[in-house]
N, C-alpha and C positions, 0 to 999 in steps of 0.2 A: 392677577396682581400678586406679587410675592411679599411676604411679611418677614422674610429672612434678612438679616443684617448683611450689607455688602462688605463689611469689614472683616468678617471671619466665617469659616465654614459652619454650617448648622449641624446639630446633632443627627438629623436625618441623613445628611450627606456624609458625615464622618462619625459613625456610631462609636468609635473607640475614643473620641475626644471627650474629656469630662465637660459637663455643662458649667460654663464659667460666664459671669456677667460680661457684657460688652463695655469695657472701660475706655473705648477709643475717644469718646467725647471729653471725658475727664482728663485723659492723658493729653489730648490736643490743647485743652485750655491751660494745663500746667506747663506744657512745652512752649506755649506762646508767651509765657511770662518772660520779660527781658532779664538778662543776667544782672542788671544793676538794681533790680527790685529785690529787696530783702524779704525773705520769707518769715522773718521774726515778727511777732506781733499778731494782731487779730485781723481777720478778713472783714472788710467793710461789706455790709449787705446792701445790694443795689437793686433797682428796678430799671430796666432798659425799655425804651420805646422808639421804634423806627417808623417815621412817616416818610412820605415821598420826598420831602424837602428838608427834614430835620431829624437828627438823632439826639435823643434826650436820655441822660442817666440821672437817676435820683438816688443819692447815697444817704444811708441812715447814719448820722453823726451827731447825736445829742450831746449837749454839754461841752462843746468846743467853741472857741473864739475863732471864727473863720479868718480874721485878719492875721492872727498870730499862729494858730495851730493847724492850719490846712495848707497843703501844697498840691497844686494841680499842674501836671506837666504833660506835654505831648512830644513824642519822639518816634519817628519812623512809623507813623500810623498806629501808635500805641498810646492810649490815654492812661495815665497813672494818677491816682488820688492817694495822698498820704495825709495822715492826721495824727495828732498826739493829744491825749487827755491825761493831765496830771492828777494823781490821787492826793486828796487832802486827808491826812491822818488826824483823827480826833480820838481822844480817849473815850472808851465806853460806847463806841458805835460799831455797827456791823453794816457791811455793804456788799451787795451782789453785783454792783456795777462793774463794767470792764474799764480798766485804765491802761495806759501805756500807748504803744504804737499801733496804728491801724493802717491798712493799705488795701488797694484794689487796683488791678491793671487789666485792661481789656483792649482788644483790637477795635479800631474804628472802622466803620463801614466804608466801602468804596465811595469816593467822591466827597469825603468829609473835608471841609474847609478848615484846616488846622489854624489858620490865622484869624478866624472869626469866632472863636470859642467864647461863650458867655457863661458865667457862673453866678448863682445867687444862693443865699442861705437864709432859711427861716424855719422856725418851729422844729429845729433839730434835723432838718433835711437839706442837704446840699444838692442843688440842681445844676447840672452841667448840660448846656445846650449847644449843639454843633450843627451849623447849616450844611446841607449837602448840595454840591454842585450838580447840575443836570448831567446825568450819565450819558455818554455817547452810545451806550448799548440800548437806549430806549428807541422804540420804533419811530421812524420819521418817514413821512411820505414825500416823494419827490415828484414834482409836476413834470410831465413829459411835454415838451414843446414841439410843435410841428414845424419842420423846416420848410421854408418857401423855396420854390424852384425858380431859377432865373432863366 
């Protein structure tokens, strides 16, 4: 079994190449962001969970009103979550909270039913749940029928 990255030559194979980190996964995620997504603002932290029949994303969004401040959209297999939290300025206070625009965009898995997306919000967590259609790539056994002779 090889432990070398399939994305770039290794130091052993190419001794004159400087040792550089493999950024291919990070670059692929950045390149998958659609052009209509603004990179201004803060990245929403998420948890993703993929079951056989459902893809679930939990997004950390404390202090927002989901009815007014959150926008969830799907376009060409891409889920985008945008939110905004307005800062309340008060004299004599200090805050380390983040305010402004928040966003996150991610590719949906194969078979995601974009018309049946469900979203809920509670305790500062936005949960987006997307059912997955049965994939045709799953193994299926076909019965062989015996033909009768006439």
